[in-house]
C-alpha positions in Angstrom: -59.6 -48.9 75.0 -56.6 -48.2 73.3 -54.1 -45.1 73.5 -51.5 -44.0 71.0 -48.7 -41.8 71.4 -46.4 -40.4 68.0 -43.1 -39.2 69.0 -40.1 -38.5 67.3 -40.9 -36.5 64.5 -39.0 -33.3 63.5 -37.1 -31.0 61.3 -34.1 -33.2 58.7 -32.1 -32.7 56.2 -32.9 -34.9 52.4 -31.3 -37.7 52.8 -31.8 -37.7 56.5 -32.9 -40.0 58.3 -35.4 -40.0 61.9 -37.1 -42.6 63.8 -40.9 -42.3 64.8 -42.4 -44.5 68.0 -46.3 -44.8 68.7 -46.5 -46.5 72.3 -49.9 -47.9 72.9 -51.6 -47.7 76.6 -54.8 -49.4 78.3 -55.9 -52.5 77.0 -52.4 -53.6 75.1 -52.9 -57.1 75.5 -55.8 -57.2 71.8 -53.9 -55.3 70.2 -53.7 -56.7 66.8 -52.4 -55.4 63.9 -50.7 -52.0 64.2 -49.7 -49.3 61.2 -48.5 -46.2 59.7 -49.7 -43.7 57.8 -49.1 -39.9 56.1 -51.3 -37.0 54.9 -49.2 -34.2 53.2 -50.7 -31.1 52.9 -53.6 -30.6 50.3 -53.2 -34.8 50.0 -54.9 -37.8 50.9 -54.1 -40.1 53.6 -51.7 -42.3 52.4 -51.2 -45.7 53.8 -47.6 -46.6 54.6 -46.3 -49.9 56.5 -48.5 -52.9 58.8 -47.0 -55.4 60.9 -48.9 -57.8 62.6 -48.6 -59.1 65.3 -46.2 -62.4 64.2 -44.3 -59.7 63.5 -44.8 -59.6 59.1 -44.4 -56.2 57.8 -45.8 -55.3 54.6 -45.5 -51.1 53.2 -46.1 -49.6 50.2 -44.9 -49.0 47.1 -43.2 -45.7 47.6 -41.3 -46.0 50.9 -40.0 -49.5 50.7 -36.2 -50.4 51.1 -36.3 -46.8 52.7 -38.9 -47.0 55.6 -39.0 -49.9 58.7 -41.5 -50.9 60.7 -41.0 -52.8 63.4 -42.7 -53.7 67.3 -42.0 -54.2 70.3 -44.0 -56.0 72.6 -43.3 -55.9 75.6 -42.6 -52.0 75.5 -46.5 -51.9 73.2 -44.1 -49.5 71.0 -44.4 -49.9 66.7 -41.4 -48.5 65.0 -40.9 -46.5 61.9 -37.8 -46.4 61.2 -37.0 -43.7 58.1 -34.4 -43.4 56.2 -32.9 -41.2 52.8 -35.6 -39.3 53.4 -37.6 -36.6 50.1 -38.8 -33.2 50.7 -42.1 -35.4 49.5 -41.6 -37.2 53.0 -43.0 -34.3 54.9 -46.2 -34.7 56.2 -47.9 -35.1 59.7 -47.4 -39.1 60.2 -50.1 -41.4 61.8 -50.1 -45.0 63.6 -53.4 -46.7 64.2 -54.0 -49.9 66.0 -56.6 -52.8 65.6 -57.9 -53.5 68.4 -59.6 -57.3 69.0 -63.6 -57.1 69.8 -63.3 -52.8 69.8 -62.0 -51.3 66.3 -59.6 -49.4 65.0 -57.6 -46.4 67.3 -55.4 -43.5 66.1 -53.1 -41.5 67.8 -53.0 -37.6 66.8 -50.2 -37.3 64.8 -46.9 -36.5 65.0 -45.0 -33.7 62.0 -42.2 -34.5 59.9 -40.3 -31.6 57.9 -37.8 -32.7 55.3 -35.7 -29.5 54.3 -32.6 -28.4 53.2 
């Protein structure tokens, strides 16, 4: 099993930046791709970014150029650097991971609020 814990959320003004972290523990050696998504109030969950074990990153169009996903395999942590934040980025942000021979695991989320 793998446990994922997000951190780094908070309140930020429009145009500001935040870096989210997601620390993995447990069977970390079997972690394959890692992801970030978010859920805004009253909206469906939205996939944001993926990073493979080989550090190939992909993004949804709405965050491309503003958000950067990265991972530090030595620390078993995935990051989401978020720049030029907008009020519509307000949501609970979740990380999740695909674990070989096991399945997909989710964190509990961290709240990001973008407001003046």
